[in-house]
C-alpha positions in Angstrom: 0.0 0.0 0.0 1.4 3.3 -1.1 1.9 6.0 1.6 0.8 9.5 0.7 3.7 11.9 0.5 3.6 14.7 3.1 3.3 18.2 1.6 6.2 20.6 2.1 5.7 24.0 3.7 6.0 25.6 0.3 3.3 23.4 -1.2 1.0 24.3 1.7 1.7 28.1 1.2 1.2 27.8 -2.6 -2.1 25.9 -2.1 -3.3 28.6 0.3 -2.4 31.4 -2.2 -3.9 29.4 -5.0 -7.2 29.2 -3.2 -7.3 32.9 -2.6 -6.3 33.6 -6.2 -9.1 31.4 -7.5 -11.9 32.8 -5.5 -11.1 36.4 -5.7 -10.7 35.9 -9.5 -14.1 34.3 -9.8 -15.7 36.9 -7.6 -14.5 39.9 -9.6 -14.2 38.5 -13.2 -17.5 39.9 -14.5 -16.6 43.4 -13.3 -12.9 43.3 -14.3 -13.5 42.4 -17.9 -15.4 45.7 -18.8 -13.2 47.7 -16.5 -10.0 46.4 -18.1 -11.3 46.6 -21.6 -12.4 50.2 -21.3 -9.1 51.0 -19.7 -7.3 49.4 -22.6 -9.1 51.7 -25.1 -8.8 54.8 -22.9 -5.0 54.5 -22.9 -5.0 56.1 -26.3 -7.8 58.6 -25.5 -6.0 61.7 -26.7 -4.6 60.0 -29.8 -8.0 58.7 -30.9 -9.6 62.1 -30.3 -6.9 63.8 -32.3 -7.2 61.2 -35.1 -11.0 61.7 -35.5 -11.0 65.5 -34.8 -7.8 66.3 -36.7 -9.0 69.8 -37.7 -8.9 70.9 -34.0 -5.3 70.0 -33.5 -3.4 69.9 -36.8 -2.8 72.6 -39.4 -0.8 72.9 -42.6 2.0 75.4 -42.3 2.6 77.4 -45.5 6.2 78.0 -46.4 7.5 81.4 -45.2 4.6 81.8 -42.8 5.3 82.7 -39.2 3.1 82.2 -36.1 1.4 85.4 -34.8 2.2 86.6 -31.4 0.1 85.5 -28.4 -1.0 89.1 -27.9 -2.4 89.2 -31.5 -4.2 85.9 -31.1 -5.6 86.9 -27.8 -6.9 90.2 -29.2 -8.5 88.3 -32.2 -10.1 85.8 -29.8 -11.4 88.4 -27.4 -13.6 89.9 -30.2 -15.3 86.5 -30.6 -15.8 85.4 -27.0 -17.5 87.0 -24.0 -15.6 85.3 -21.2 -12.2 85.7 -19.6 -9.2 84.3 -21.5 -7.2 82.6 -18.7 -4.5 80.5 -20.4 -2.9 79.3 -23.6 -1.1 76.2 -24.7 1.8 76.8 -27.1 3.0 73.6 -28.8 6.5 73.0 -29.9 5.2 71.4 -33.2 4.9 74.2 -35.8 1.9 72.4 -37.4 -0.4 72.3 -34.3 -3.0 74.8 -33.2 -2.9 77.0 -30.1 -5.3 76.1 -27.4 -6.9 79.0 -25.4 -8.9 78.5 -22.2 -11.9 80.8 -21.8 -14.1 80.9 -18.8 -17.6 81.6 -19.9 -20.7 81.8 -17.6 -22.7 79.4 -19.8 -19.9 76.8 -20.2 -20.7 73.3 -19.3 -17.1 72.5 -18.2 -15.8 73.7 -14.8 -12.4 74.0 -16.4 -13.7 76.4 -19.1 -14.1 76.1 -22.8 -11.1 75.4 -25.0 -10.8 77.3 -28.2 -8.4 76.0 -30.9 -6.8 78.7 -33.1 -4.7 78.6 -36.2 -1.6 80.6 -35.1 -0.8 81.7 -38.6 -4.2 83.1 -39.6 -5.8 83.7 -36.1 -8.8 81.7 -37.2 -10.8 79.8 -34.7 -10.9 76.2 -36.0 -13.2 74.8 -33.3 -13.9 74.4 -29.6 -14.1 71.7 -27.0 -17.9 72.1 -26.9 -18.2 70.5 -30.4 -20.0 67.2 -30.4 -18.5 64.3 -32.3 -18.9 60.5 -32.2 -15.4 59.6 -30.9 -15.6 62.1 -28.0 -18.9 60.6 -27.0 -17.5 57.1 -27.3 -14.5 57.9 -25.1 -16.7 59.5 -22.5 -18.7 56.3 -22.4 -15.4 54.3 -22.1 -14.4 56.5 -19.2 -17.9 56.1 -17.6 -17.6 52.3 -18.0 -14.1 52.3 -16.5 -15.0 54.5 -13.5 -18.7 53.9 -12.8 -19.7 50.9 -14.9 -22.1 53.2 -16.8 -24.3 53.5 -13.6 -23.9 57.3 -13.7 -26.2 57.3 -16.8 -29.1 55.9 -14.7 -30.9 58.8 -12.9 -32.9 57.0 -10.2 -30.7 55.6 -7.4 -30.6 51.8 -7.4 -29.8 51.3 -3.7 -31.5 53.7 -1.3 -30.3 57.2 -1.6 -26.8 56.2 -2.7 -26.0 58.0 -6.0 -25.4 55.6 -8.8 -22.1 57.2 -9.7 -20.8 56.5 -6.2 -22.2 53.0 -6.3 -20.5 52.3 -9.6 -17.3 53.7 -8.2 -17.5 51.5 -5.1 -18.0 48.4 -7.3 -15.1 49.1 -9.7 -12.9 50.1 -6.8 -13.6 46.9 -4.9 -13.0 44.9 -8.0 -9.7 46.7 -8.5 -8.5 45.9 -5.0 -9.4 42.2 -5.6 -7.5 42.4 -8.9 -4.4 43.7 -7.1 -4.7 40.8 -4.6 -5.0 38.5 -7.6 -1.9 39.9 -9.1 0.1 39.4 -5.9 -1.1 35.9 -5.2 -0.6 35.0 -8.9 3.1 35.9 -8.8 3.5 33.7 -5.7 1.8 30.8 -7.4 3.9 31.3 -10.5 7.2 30.6 -8.7 8.0 26.9 -9.0 9.3 24.8 -6.2 12.4 23.8 -8.1 14.6 26.4 -9.6 15.3 24.4 -12.7 11.6 24.6 -13.6 11.7 28.5 -13.9 12.3 28.5 -17.6 9.1 26.6 -18.2 7.1 29.5 -16.7 8.8 32.0 -19.0 7.9 30.3 -22.3 4.7 30.7 -24.2 3.7 27.5 -26.0 0.9 27.9 -28.4 1.5 24.9 -30.7 0.2 22.3 -28.2 -3.4 21.6 -27.0 -5.7 24.6 -26.5 -5.7 23.8 -22.7 -1.9 24.1 -22.6 -2.0 27.3 -24.7 -4.7 28.8 -22.5 -2.6 27.9 -19.4 0.5 29.7 -20.8 -1.5 32.7 -21.9 -2.7 33.1 -18.3 0.5 32.4 -16.4 3.3 33.6 -18.7 1.7 36.8 -20.0 0.6 37.7 -16.4 4.2 37.3 -15.3 5.6 39.6 -18.0 3.0 42.3 -17.3 3.1 41.8 -13.5 4.8 45.1 -12.6 2.5 47.3 -14.7 -0.6 45.4 -13.6 0.5 46.0 -10.0 0.9 49.7 -10.5 -2.5 50.0 -12.2 -4.1 48.0 -9.4 -2.5 50.0 -6.6 -3.2 53.4 -8.0 -6.8 52.8 -9.2 -8.9 52.6 -6.0 -7.8 56.1 -4.8 -10.5 57.5 -7.1 -13.2 55.3 -5.5 -12.4 55.4 -1.8 -11.3 58.5 0.2 -9.8 56.2 2.9 -7.6 54.5 0.3 -6.5 57.9 -1.1 -5.6 59.0 2.4 -3.7 55.8 3.1 -1.8 56.1 -0.2 -0.8 59.7 0.6 0.3 58.7 4.1 2.3 55.8 2.7 4.1 58.3 0.4 4.5 60.8 3.1 2.6 63.5 1.2 -0.6 63.6 3.2 -1.9 67.0 4.4 -5.1 67.6 6.4 -7.8 69.4 4.6 -8.5 73.0 5.7 -11.5 73.5 8.0 -14.6 74.0 6.1 -13.6 71.8 3.2 -14.7 68.5 4.6 -11.5 67.9 6.6 -10.6 68.1 10.2 -7.8 70.6 10.0 -6.8 73.2 12.6 -9.2 76.1 13.1 -8.1 79.1 11.0 -7.1 82.3 12.6 -9.7 85.2 12.6 -9.4 87.2 9.4 -8.3 90.8 9.6 -10.4 93.5 8.1 -9.3 94.2 4.6 -8.2 97.7 3.9 -9.3 99.2 0.6 -6.5 99.3 -1.9 -6.3 101.1 -5.2 -5.8 98.6 -8.0 -2.7 99.2 -10.0 -2.8 98.7 -13.7 -1.4 95.5 -15.1 1.6 96.1 -17.4 2.8 93.1 -19.4 5.8 92.5 -21.6 5.4 90.6 -24.8 4.8 86.9 -24.0 7.7 86.0 -26.3 10.0 87.6 -23.7 8.6 85.4 -20.9 9.1 82.3 -23.0 12.6 83.3 -23.8 13.4 83.7 -20.1 11.7 80.4 -19.3 13.9 78.7 -22.0 17.1 79.9 -20.3 16.1 78.1 -17.1 14.4 75.1 -18.9 16.7 74.5 -21.9 14.9 71.7 -23.8 12.3 71.4 -26.5 8.8 71.3 -25.0 5.2 72.4 -25.0 4.2 75.4 -23.0 1.1 76.1 -20.9 1.0 79.8 -20.0 -1.5 81.1 -17.3 -2.3 84.8 -17.7 -2.0 86.9 -14.6 -5.3 88.2 -13.2 -4.0 91.4 -11.8 -0.8 93.3 -11.1 -0.1 91.2 -8.0 -0.3 87.9 -10.0 2.6 86.1 -11.7 3.0 84.8 -15.2 3.0 81.1 -14.7 4.6 78.9 -17.4 4.4 75.1 -17.3 6.7 73.3 -19.7 6.7 69.6 -20.7 9.2 67.7 -22.8 8.1 66.3 -26.2 9.0 63.0 -27.8 8.2 59.3 -27.7 10.0 58.8 -24.3 9.0 62.2 -22.9 7.8 62.1 -19.3 4.3 63.4 -18.5 5.5 65.6 -15.6 6.9 69.0 -16.4 8.6 72.0 -14.8 7.0 75.2 -13.6 8.4 78.7 -13.6 6.8 81.9 -12.3 7.9 85.3 -13.7 7.3 88.9 -12.6 4.9 90.3 -15.2 6.7 93.7 -15.2 10.3 92.6 -15.5 10.1 88.9 -16.5 12.4 88.1 -13.5 12.2 84.6 -12.2 10.3 84.6 -8.9 10.0 80.8 -8.4 11.0 77.7 -10.3 10.0 74.1 -9.5 11.9 71.4 -11.4 10.3 68.0 -11.3 13.6 66.1 -11.1 14.7 68.2 -8.2 11.8 67.2 -6.0 12.0 64.3 -3.4 11.2 60.9 -4.8 8.0 60.6 -2.8 6.7 63.9 -4.1 7.5 63.0 -7.7 5.7 59.7 -7.2 2.6 61.5 -5.7 2.5 63.9 -8.6 2.7 61.0 -11.1 -0.2 58.9 -9.7 -2.6 59.7 -12.5 0.2 59.3 -15.2 1.2 56.0 -13.6 -2.4 54.7 -13.7 -3.3 55.7 -17.3 0.2 54.9 -18.8 1.3 58.4 -19.9 4.2 58.6 -17.4 6.8 58.2 -20.1 4.9 59.3 -23.2 4.2 57.0 -26.1 6.7 54.4 -24.9 4.8 53.7 -21.6 1.4 54.0 -23.3 2.4 51.2 -25.6 3.4 49.0 -22.7 0.2 49.9 -20.8 -1.9 49.1 -23.8 -0.4 45.6 -24.1 -0.7 45.1 -20.4 -4.3 46.2 -20.3 -5.1 43.7 -23.1 -3.5 41.0 -21.0 -5.4 42.1 -17.9 -8.7 41.9 -19.9 -7.9 38.3 -20.9 -6.8 37.1 -17.4 -10.3 36.6 -16.0 -11.3 34.7 -19.1 -8.2 32.4 -19.3 -8.3 32.0 -15.5 -11.9 30.8 -15.5 -11.1 28.4 -18.3 -8.2 26.9 -16.3 -10.6 26.4 -13.3 -13.2 24.8 -15.5 -10.6 22.4 -17.0 -9.4 21.4 -13.5 -12.9 20.8 -12.3 -13.4 18.4 -15.2 -10.2 16.5 -14.4 -11.1 15.8 -10.8 -11.8 12.1 -10.6 -15.0 10.9 -8.9 -14.5 9.4 -5.5 -14.3 5.6 -5.7 -16.6 3.8 -3.4 -15.6 0.3 -2.4 -18.5 -2.2 -2.0 -18.0 -5.3 0.1 -19.4 -8.4 -1.4 -21.6 -10.4 0.9 -21.2 -14.1 1.0 -24.1 -15.9 -0.6 -25.0 -19.0 1.2 -24.9 -22.1 -0.8 -28.3 -23.5 -1.6 
């Protein structure tokens, strides 16, 4: 009679993690598939919108033509709009439009309306309020990713809980389960014997479909582990305030909200009575001079975002980001005195402590734009893999259930008396 081999400690640990991996995967599969699929598409949100609304972003530069000054473009735009022009985006690419932000009373966006202008002719080529099919589709993808489209249902489904918040809770919970699945999955992937590691790195598709499905789940998940973990760890902060607070505390960047804004900060000191001051007129230099000064402190090719000063006490704020396939999403900020163009403050991203750089990059780390087109491509592939994991994982479970042999029942034969 064969004696059953006693399981090693590693086998017991692996079995424990395998059970967790299985059940959290089955519990969250139906939610994770649409969340991951919509996230895959949304990685290229800006590129898709530019492709299908090319007239808003791209122009043909005529030979010998030069771009008009920001002052001339602002003057031309002010005759067409009724709101306040607050900022302009100046691209490094000579064949792209300028993007002006205008705050209008009837604007649907809390960030203002964006006006796209041809910098050579001062023609308004369109606005962000324009309706188009791809913009509506990407909004639906964002809604599916964040709220599972529940925000489109007006009547609350559960008590007085808003459907948007309900959808956020569901997607956030599924993302936490996904993160646990990624962590338990990497533990299961490691074999007991070191010589078996190579087998887990190979993708064999020429065998049976069951073997191919097993490799698609295990091997692809291993290669995309790091990116999947980043996406999983950063996602729930938009669903749960407690998670966002915990993440900020873990990074050492948490600050209590001021009193009166939903936080529990220290009570503010009583305000002193304001004395009436005579407003001084705002005198500005040509914006080309501000850009020239900014380039001396930030000597690289990049796109500019210039915030116009509100009054004589405000600064000219310039935010500059690098361009290119490997360009980081984070940029540098410089403040200038509007009267003299003297640098009053400069914040270089690379000079900040690592934890602050990480905190500033949370959104870029989640959506894949942290290193421009290069990281977007990696995230797109990883998101496709993440979409497939609940499917391939469920198939593995079904195949294992079919393989389980039925328990053998031994029947004792009764002696039949001789007649």
